[in-house]
N, C-alpha and C positions, 0 to 999 in steps of 0.2 A: 720970465720964463713961464710961472706958474699964473701969471696973470692971462697970459696970451691963451694957455691953457683953457682954464674958464670959459674965455669969450667963444673958443671955439665945440666949448661941449656944449654951451647955452643955445648956440647956432643950430647946430643939431639935434637940441631937444626941442626946438622951434620947427624944423624942418619936419621932423618926427611925428609931431603934436599935431602939425600943419596938413600932414599927407591922410587917403583914403585908411579909415579903420574901423572895425567892427567892436561895438562895444559892450555886445552881449558876450556874459563871458562863458566858456564850455562845462557844461553840465551834463547829467542825467536825469532823466526825466523818467517816471514809470506811473504807466497806465492799466487798465483793467480792459480785456476784451471788450469790442463793441463801443467803447467812449472814442471820442475827440481828443489827438493831443496836438498840443499847438506847441510849435517847434520856431523861440526866437531868434531874432536874427537883423539887427538896428547894427546901421552904418552912419558915420560922418562924412563928410566931401572936404577936401582941401580946392582954395581957389587955384591952383594948378591941375586940378583934375579936370579936363576939358574933354576928355574922348568921349564916346557912348558910354553908356551905361548898358551893363550886362550883369545880370543875377542866374547864378546855376545854383541850383539844389542837385544833391549826388546822396547815393547812400551805398554803404557797404553792410551788405549781408552777415547774419552772423555765422553764415557757412564762407569760412575763408577759402573756398575751391571757386567761389564766383567773384569777379572783376565789381570796381566801381560802377555803375549805372546811373546816367543820369534820370531823374525822375519830374523836374520841371523845370524850364529856361524862361528868361525874358530876354529879349535881344531884338534891338530894332523897334523899339517901343509894342513889342508882340509877345504873346504869352504863348509856350506850346508846351505842354501837359500829357502829349501820347509817348514818352518815350518808356517808360517802366507802365507793361501789362499788369501786375500785381496790383499798384497804386491807381490804373487808370482811373477817371471819374473819382479818385477819393482823397485827393490831394490839388489844395486850393492855395492861392497869396491873401494874406489876412488884409492886406493892404489896399485901395483902389487905386492910391497914388503911389507908385513903388519909387520915385524918384523925391521923393520927402525922405525917403531914411529909412525905412521900415520894409524889408526883404523875406519876413515872417510868412511860415506856413501853418495849415492846419489840414490833418491828415483823420479822416472819419471812420468811424467802424473798425474801430484797429482788430486786427487780425496778428494769431501770434505768428504770419511769416513776416509781418512787419519790424521783427525785432531787428535790431542793426546801428550801426553808428552813421548820423546824420552829418552831411558836409556842407554849408552855406558859403559860396565864393563870389565876392562883390568885385568886381573891375570900373573900371573909367580913368583908363590912361592918363598918364601915368600911372595912378593909384591903383592897388591889389590887396586883396585883403580874404580871408577865409577865415571860418571857426566851426568845430564839432560840436555836437550832437549827440549822447549816446540815449534812444528808446528802448525802454523795455515792457512788454506788453504781458502783462498776469492776468491767470484766470482768477475772478471773486470765486469764491466757494459760492455753490447753489445745490438744490436738490438733497438737502442735509436727511438724513434716518436716523431716528433713534428705536431701538427695537432692545427687549431683554433676548439674550441667550441660557437658555436653560427653562427648568422648572420651578417657577414662581410658588412654591411651599416652603413651608416655616421647616429652618432644620438645614434646607439646602444649599447646594453652591450654585450661582448663577452669574451673570452679567452684562451689563449696561453697556451696551456700545453705542458710538455717536460715528457714522459714516456720510461726507459729504459726498455730492455723485462728484464733482470736478472742485478743482482748486486748485490755485498756484503755489508752490514749496513757498518757505516754511508755513507752516498751518499752526493756529494756535488752540485749545478747546478750554472749556471754563463751566463745568458744571453748576448749577443751583437748584434747590428744591422752592416748590412755589408755595406748597398746603403744608398745614400741621403747623407745627413747630418754626416751618421754615429752617432747620438748620439740621445741615447733613450729619450722617452718623460720625463719627469721631474715625473709627478705622478706613475711612472716607476719604480723610483729610488728602491723605501723601498722592492720592491719583485725582486730584480736582482739576487738573491740566492733563490732562490724556484723553485718547479717545474710547478707551476702555475701564470699566470699573469693576472691579473682581469684587462679587460681595461673598462671604462664607458665613455660614450656619444663618438664613436668613430670620427675622424675625419678624412678626406684624408692626412692628414700629418703622421699618423700613416702608410700609405704604405711602404712596402720596404721588404727588405731580413732580416731576422733573424736568428742568431745560437744561438741552446741550447750546452754545452758540459759539462756531467756529471762524475764524479769524483770519484774514492776511493781508498783507501792505496795503492791499486797493479796495477790501468789502470785508461780509459778516454774512452769514446765515444761522438759522436758530431750528431746533426741533423739540418735540414737545414731546415725555413720554408718562405714560400712568403705570405706576408699578402696584402690583393689590398683592401681598404676600398671604396667601392662604393655610388653614389648616392641610396635612397631607390624604392625598383622596383613598379611599379603600380601595387599595391594589388587591386584595385577593379576590375581592367581586370580579372588579376585569377580568382577573384571569382566569376563574370559571367560566363568564360570560363567553369568553373567546373558546376555552376550550369546549364548551358546549356548542357554540355556533360551527365549529369547524368538524365536530362529530355531526351533526343535524347536516354539513353540508356533504361528507362521504356518504350518509346514507341517501341522500338527494342525486348523489353520482350514480350511488351503486345501482338505486331503480331505474334510474334511466337507461344503466347499461342492460340491465335487463330485461325489461320489455324493448328494447332495441334487439336484444338477440333473442328473443323468444318470437318478434314478427321476424326476422327474418329464419326462423326456421320454418316456422307457419309459410310464407312465400317459396321455401324451399318444397315442400312437401305438396303443398297443390302441382308443381309443377312437375315433379314424379309422376302423380297421380294421372294428371293430364296427359301425359307422356304416353302412359302405358295401356290407356283406353283408347288410346290411339294406334295402336299395335295390334290388340286384338280384333279390332273391327275386319272383316276379308274384303280382299280385293274387290274392285266391281267386275264385272265381267266383261269380257271381251265382246265389243261390240260389232266384231268380224266374225268369230265364232259362232255367235247368234243370227248372222246373216247366213253362214256356210250350215247352219242347222235348217233353217226354215228353208233352204232351196235344197237340201236333201229330203226334204219330208215330203215335198212338192215332188220332187221326183219319183218320190216309193211310192205319193199316189197315183202318179200319172201310170207306173207301168204296172199297175192293176185295174185302170180303168179299159174298157172294151173300144175300139175304133170309132164307134158310135158315138160312145160319150166323149172323146177326143174332139168332135167336132165343137163341142156345146163347152167345151173347158174355154174359157177367155185366155187366149195368150197374153192380155197381160198380166190377169193374176199370175201367167207362169214368171213372166220377167221381173212383178214386184218385187224388192227388196223392204224388208221395214229401215224407214228411215233414224239415220245415227242419232238426232237432235228428238226422236218421238219415242214411247214408252208405249207402247201397244199396251191395253187392256187385257188382263187374262181371260179366256171364254170357258165357259165351263163346258165339257167336253157332250158330246151326242152321244144319247144311248141308243143301240142297236131297236128296230120296230119288235116287239113281242110276238114270237110265233103262233097261231091261232090252229088248230086242229080243221080238217075239212068238213067235219058233221056239224061241228059248233057255227062256220063259216055258212054253209046252207040252213040251218036255223035262224042264224041273224036276218038272209034274206041275201046273201050276195051270189052272184051269176059269175058259175065255171067259165075261167079264160082258159085255151091251150096256146101256151108259149111253146115259139117252134124252138126247137135245139139247136144248138150252135157246133162246131166242129171246132177244132185247137185253132184254127187258121183264122176263126169269125167267119166262116159262112155257114149259111141255115142249110141245115142238114131236110 
């Protein structure tokens, strides 16, 4: 009975080893962002596997809400690699002859979104096999900055800080002194592997050049720091200078305000004086009243004239009214002729002439 059992077991083992199998073990691969990840998948076939060869790679994203998706496929001697948009153009088979038993792939220019579990499936009927590989994408430290937080004076307290701009956790730090005795102060030894070193009661012996190295599983970065511990500065002089500067600034502001106020008062005074002068000027004479007075004076002069003189008077002058746009030049008044006595006229050679008298109605008497 036992002998028969051993024969059956050997037969099963023979059949199992002769069927299609993937020889690559399941594993986890860690790579840095931007690098290329090699995902191995090597298989062996048995003589019984006579069907067409199909190779399929799938991804199970780290986000559990997403379902498995095909990223690349080999079927019917053709390759299809446009199933998964996030990896389009970045996933390729490493072998040119997939029938030789190598279904490995390369994923180039790794991104954080590429993190997940990748599954390789190989099928050649009646054989079927699959293996899983976990891919972890990390960001190596970069852009590390070293600086002093505090005043670098003797007797003061400050901190030495080392900060990378980016880098996947966990991060490891290592401080070193590169100048002078190249020995770190004893009080710092407990913090040599931390991102911050606290310095108490600093002395001039702490001066020198220091380096900080940041590491994680996929890379490292380094920065340098120059520490120069100096004697305390003259704070009293700085305070006095600050006070004097503040007073001068206040005086200057006061002068500017005073000048502006004075200028506004002068402008206000000029406006008031100008307004008073305009109110004292008498209003211009009415052109209508001037025309009426002119016509009235002509009427009065006409009334005193005799009928004989009326004929010689021009009607045009009677109707003429001074123009509104023309200002007449004032004329000097005509003086009446001086009266001379008759004896004096005869002495001067004048000839006496008799002038007929006129009645009130203008007829000659």
